[in-house]
TORLUM-58517 format. One record per residue (C-alpha): residue number from 1; residue in one letter; x, y, z. Coordinates in Angstrom, 1 decimal. Example, Ala and Ser with C-alpha at 12.3 -4.5 7.8 and 13.67 -1.06 7.14 Angstrom:
BEGIN
> i, aa, X, Y, Z
> 1, A, 12.3, -4.5, 7.8;
> 2, S, 13.7, -1.1, 7.1;
END
This chain:
BEGIN
> i, aa, X, Y, Z
> 1, E, 91.6, 146.5, 80.9;
> 2, D, 88.5, 144.3, 81.2;
> 3, F, 90.2, 141.4, 82.9;
> 4, Y, 93.1, 143.0, 84.8;
> 5, S, 91.7, 146.4, 85.8;
> 6, L, 94.8, 148.1, 84.6;
> 7, S, 95.4, 150.8, 82.1;
> 8, A, 96.8, 150.0, 78.7;
> 9, S, 98.8, 153.3, 79.0;
> 10, D, 100.9, 151.5, 81.7;
> 11, L, 102.2, 149.1, 79.1;
> 12, E, 104.6, 149.4, 76.1;
> 13, D, 103.4, 146.1, 74.7;
> 14, F, 101.6, 142.9, 75.8;
> 15, V, 100.3, 139.6, 74.8;
> 16, F, 97.2, 138.1, 76.5;
> 17, Y, 95.9, 134.6, 75.9;
> 18, M, 92.6, 133.3, 77.3;
> 19, P, 90.6, 130.5, 75.7;
> 20, D, 87.1, 131.1, 74.3;
> 21, M, 85.5, 128.7, 76.7;
> 22, S, 85.1, 130.2, 80.2;
> 23, A, 85.2, 126.8, 81.9;
> 24, T, 88.9, 126.5, 80.9;
> 25, T, 91.1, 128.5, 83.3;
> 26, E, 94.2, 128.8, 81.3;
> 27, E, 95.7, 132.3, 80.9;
> 28, I, 99.0, 133.8, 79.8;
> 29, F, 99.7, 137.5, 80.2;
> 30, I, 103.2, 138.9, 79.2;
> 31, A, 103.9, 142.6, 79.1;
> 32, K, 106.6, 145.1, 78.7;
> 33, V, 105.7, 147.7, 81.3;
> 34, K, 106.4, 151.4, 81.1;
> 35, S, 109.1, 152.7, 83.4;
> 36, G, 107.7, 153.2, 86.9;
> 37, K, 104.5, 151.2, 86.4;
> 38, L, 105.7, 147.7, 87.3;
> 39, D, 104.2, 147.8, 90.8;
> 40, A, 100.8, 148.9, 89.5;
> 41, V, 100.8, 146.2, 86.8;
> 42, K, 102.0, 143.5, 89.2;
> 43, S, 99.2, 144.5, 91.6;
> 44, A, 96.6, 144.2, 88.8;
> 45, C, 98.0, 140.7, 88.1;
> 46, Q, 97.7, 139.8, 91.8;
> 47, S, 94.1, 141.0, 91.8;
> 48, R, 93.3, 138.9, 88.8;
> 49, Q, 95.0, 135.9, 90.4;
> 50, Q, 92.8, 136.4, 93.5;
> 51, D, 89.7, 136.8, 91.4;
> 52, L, 90.5, 133.4, 89.8;
> 53, K, 91.0, 131.8, 93.2;
> 54, D, 87.8, 133.2, 94.5;
> 55, N, 85.9, 131.8, 91.5;
> 56, G, 87.7, 128.5, 91.6;
> 57, S, 84.8, 126.8, 93.4;
> 58, M, 82.8, 127.2, 90.2;
> 59, Y, 85.2, 125.0, 88.3;
> 60, P, 87.0, 122.7, 90.8;
> 61, S, 89.1, 121.0, 88.1;
> 62, A, 90.5, 124.4, 87.1;
> 63, A, 91.3, 125.4, 90.7;
> 64, V, 94.5, 123.3, 90.5;
> 65, Y, 95.8, 125.6, 87.6;
> 66, V, 95.0, 128.7, 89.6;
> 67, E, 96.7, 127.5, 92.7;
> 68, A, 99.8, 126.8, 90.7;
> 69, S, 99.7, 130.1, 88.9;
> 70, Q, 102.8, 132.3, 89.0;
> 71, I, 103.6, 136.0, 88.6;
> 72, V, 107.2, 136.6, 87.6;
> 73, T, 109.0, 139.9, 86.8;
> 74, N, 112.3, 140.6, 85.1;
> 75, G, 113.3, 144.2, 84.6;
> 76, D, 110.3, 145.9, 83.1;
> 77, W, 108.7, 142.7, 82.0;
> 78, I, 106.0, 140.7, 83.7;
> 79, L, 104.5, 137.2, 83.2;
> 80, F, 101.3, 136.0, 84.8;
> 81, V, 100.7, 132.4, 83.8;
> 82, V, 97.8, 130.0, 84.7;
> 83, V, 98.6, 126.7, 83.0;
> 84, A, 99.1, 123.0, 83.8;
> 85, E, 102.9, 123.4, 84.0;
> 86, P, 103.7, 127.0, 84.9;
> 87, S, 107.3, 126.2, 85.6;
> 88, A, 107.9, 125.5, 81.9;
> 89, A, 106.4, 128.9, 81.0;
> 90, V, 108.5, 130.6, 83.7;
> 91, S, 111.7, 129.0, 82.4;
> 92, A, 110.9, 130.1, 78.8;
> 93, F, 110.2, 133.6, 80.0;
> 94, N, 113.4, 133.8, 82.1;
> 95, G, 115.3, 132.3, 79.2;
> 96, C, 114.5, 135.4, 77.1;
> 97, F, 116.7, 137.5, 79.3;
END
């Protein structure tokens, strides 16, 4: 709720990873979304993505990760990933289905 401006009541389950150091811009958010809530959760992820882009000038080396970030859905599942190689995370996510 603090980082994504969404309600936990929209989710059945989730995992969120963010490093302790704020200068590192890696993040992974995976959630099983409650029926009918996918658009709201995807919108929250898009807002988070834009916030990271807007703050990218603070940490130029991290801006590359943010520019490559991806939001992917599959059924009621969503993945938002900000890492060095997002395609590997997307492949792993899609491989679960």
